[in-house]
C-alpha positions as CSV (number, residue, x, y, z in Angstrom):
1,M,0.0,0.0,0.0
2,R,2.8,2.4,1.0
3,N,4.7,1.6,-2.3
4,E,1.6,2.2,-4.3
5,M,1.1,5.6,-2.6
6,M,4.8,6.5,-3.2
7,S,4.4,5.5,-6.9
8,R,1.4,7.8,-7.3
9,V,3.2,10.7,-5.6
10,F,6.2,10.1,-7.9
11,L,4.1,10.0,-11.0
12,I,2.2,13.2,-10.0
13,A,5.6,14.9,-9.4
14,V,6.9,13.8,-12.8
15,A,3.7,15.0,-14.5
16,I,3.9,18.4,-12.8
17,G,7.6,18.7,-13.8
18,L,6.8,17.8,-17.4
19,L,4.0,20.3,-17.6
20,A,6.3,23.0,-16.1
21,A,9.0,22.2,-18.6
22,A,6.5,22.4,-21.5
23,A,5.1,25.7,-20.2
24,F,8.7,27.1,-20.0
25,A,9.6,25.8,-23.5
26,S,6.5,27.4,-25.0
27,K,7.6,30.8,-23.7
28,A,10.5,30.8,-26.1
29,E,10.3,33.2,-28.9
30,I,11.6,32.2,-32.4
31,Y,13.0,34.8,-34.7
32,G,13.8,34.3,-38.4
33,K,14.5,30.6,-39.2
34,G,15.0,29.8,-35.6
35,V,17.9,27.6,-34.5
36,E,18.4,24.2,-36.2
37,L,21.9,23.3,-35.3
38,E,22.0,21.2,-32.1
39,K,25.6,21.7,-31.0
40,A,26.7,25.2,-29.9
41,T,30.1,26.6,-30.8
42,P,31.6,28.4,-27.8
43,I,31.9,32.1,-28.4
44,A,35.3,32.1,-26.9
45,A,36.5,29.6,-29.5
46,I,35.2,31.8,-32.3
47,L,36.9,34.9,-30.9
48,A,40.2,33.1,-30.2
49,D,40.6,31.9,-33.8
50,P,38.0,33.7,-36.0
51,D,39.7,32.8,-39.2
52,A,38.9,29.1,-38.5
53,Y,35.2,30.0,-38.5
54,I,34.8,32.6,-41.1
55,G,32.1,31.5,-43.6
56,Q,30.9,28.7,-41.3
57,T,27.3,28.5,-40.0
58,V,27.4,28.2,-36.2
59,R,25.1,28.1,-33.2
60,V,26.1,30.3,-30.3
61,E,24.4,30.6,-26.9
62,G,24.4,33.0,-24.0
63,G,22.7,35.8,-22.3
64,V,21.4,38.7,-24.3
65,L,23.6,41.6,-23.2
66,D,22.3,44.3,-25.6
67,V,19.8,44.9,-28.3
68,C,19.9,47.5,-31.1
69,P,17.7,50.3,-29.7
70,K,16.9,51.8,-33.1
71,K,15.7,48.9,-35.3
72,G,16.3,45.7,-33.3
73,C,18.6,44.6,-36.0
74,W,21.3,43.1,-33.7
75,I,21.7,41.4,-30.4
76,E,24.9,41.0,-28.4
77,I,25.0,37.6,-26.7
78,G,27.4,35.8,-24.4
79,D,28.7,37.0,-21.1
80,E,30.7,40.0,-19.9
81,K,34.0,38.4,-20.9
82,Q,33.1,36.8,-24.2
83,H,30.3,38.1,-26.4
84,I,29.5,38.4,-30.0
85,Q,27.1,40.4,-32.1
86,I,24.3,38.7,-34.1
87,K,23.5,41.1,-36.9
88,V,20.4,40.6,-39.1
89,D,19.0,42.5,-42.1
90,D,17.1,45.6,-41.1
91,D,13.3,45.0,-40.8
92,V,13.7,41.3,-41.7
93,I,14.1,40.1,-38.1
94,V,13.5,42.6,-35.3
95,F,14.7,41.7,-31.8
96,P,12.7,43.4,-29.0
97,A,14.5,45.5,-26.3
98,T,12.8,43.2,-23.8
99,A,15.2,40.4,-24.9
100,T,18.0,42.0,-22.8
101,G,18.8,39.8,-19.8
102,R,17.2,36.6,-21.3
103,L,18.9,33.5,-22.6
104,A,19.4,33.1,-26.3
105,A,20.6,30.7,-28.9
106,A,21.4,32.2,-32.4
107,Q,22.5,30.7,-35.7
108,G,24.2,32.2,-38.6
109,E,27.4,32.6,-40.6
110,V,30.6,34.0,-38.9
111,E,31.9,37.0,-40.8
112,A,34.8,39.4,-40.5
113,I,34.4,43.0,-41.4
114,E,37.7,44.7,-42.2
115,M,37.8,48.5,-41.8
116,T,40.1,51.4,-42.2
117,R,40.7,53.5,-39.0
118,E,38.2,56.1,-40.3
119,K,35.5,53.5,-41.0
120,Y,36.0,51.9,-37.6
121,L,35.7,55.3,-35.9
122,G,32.5,55.9,-38.0
123,W,31.2,52.5,-36.8
124,L,31.9,53.4,-33.2
125,A,30.2,56.7,-33.7
126,H,27.1,55.0,-35.2
127,R,27.0,52.5,-32.2
128,A,27.1,55.5,-29.8
129,E,24.4,57.3,-31.7
130,E,22.1,54.2,-31.6
131,K,22.4,54.3,-27.8
132,G,22.1,58.0,-27.5
133,E,25.6,58.4,-26.2
134,E,28.3,61.0,-27.0
135,F,31.3,59.9,-29.1
136,D,34.5,61.9,-29.6
137,A,36.5,60.4,-32.5
138,E,39.6,62.4,-31.6
139,A,39.6,61.2,-28.0
140,A,38.8,57.6,-28.9
141,E,41.6,55.2,-28.1
142,V,41.5,52.7,-30.9
143,G,45.1,51.9,-31.4
144,D,46.8,51.3,-34.7
145,G,44.6,48.5,-36.0
146,P,44.0,46.3,-37.7
147,Y,40.3,47.2,-37.5
148,R,38.3,44.1,-37.8
149,I,34.8,43.2,-36.4
150,I,33.9,39.6,-35.9
151,R,30.2,39.0,-35.8
152,I,27.6,36.5,-36.9
153,K,25.2,37.3,-39.8
154,G,22.1,36.0,-38.2
155,A,19.6,33.7,-39.8
156,G,17.6,32.9,-36.7
157,A,17.4,32.9,-33.0
158,R,15.5,31.5,-30.1
159,I,15.1,33.7,-27.0
160,E,13.9,32.1,-23.7
């Protein structure tokens, strides 16, 4: 009798857990094509040797650290030490500002954007403008280059 009662309690607990997991999974938002690759590539690995990944389609995972405040055309995911931008075509995929602080998986092609010092400063000025921040190109400490941005051309994402 006691074993039967324990079995029922266990089955009820499992059912509640499965329902909670299903409810949590259903709250995920899918953007673009979503995420089809099962295995994630560590962001640290991409940043440590970007040339090994250029042109490859990868899945990355992490917290959403920032979202483009103007058009929602990019998200920055990872952690404070290692993060990467997922850039999508304007108005094709729009990430909401409310994604900040949530967990995400994103998929796309790793790309490198080579820039002159002037273009890089222009890009930094654009980023500051998007956030409503001041940018002084003359005071910016950007070194001597090379000026290269590693990012992912996003095809899709899943945000929990």
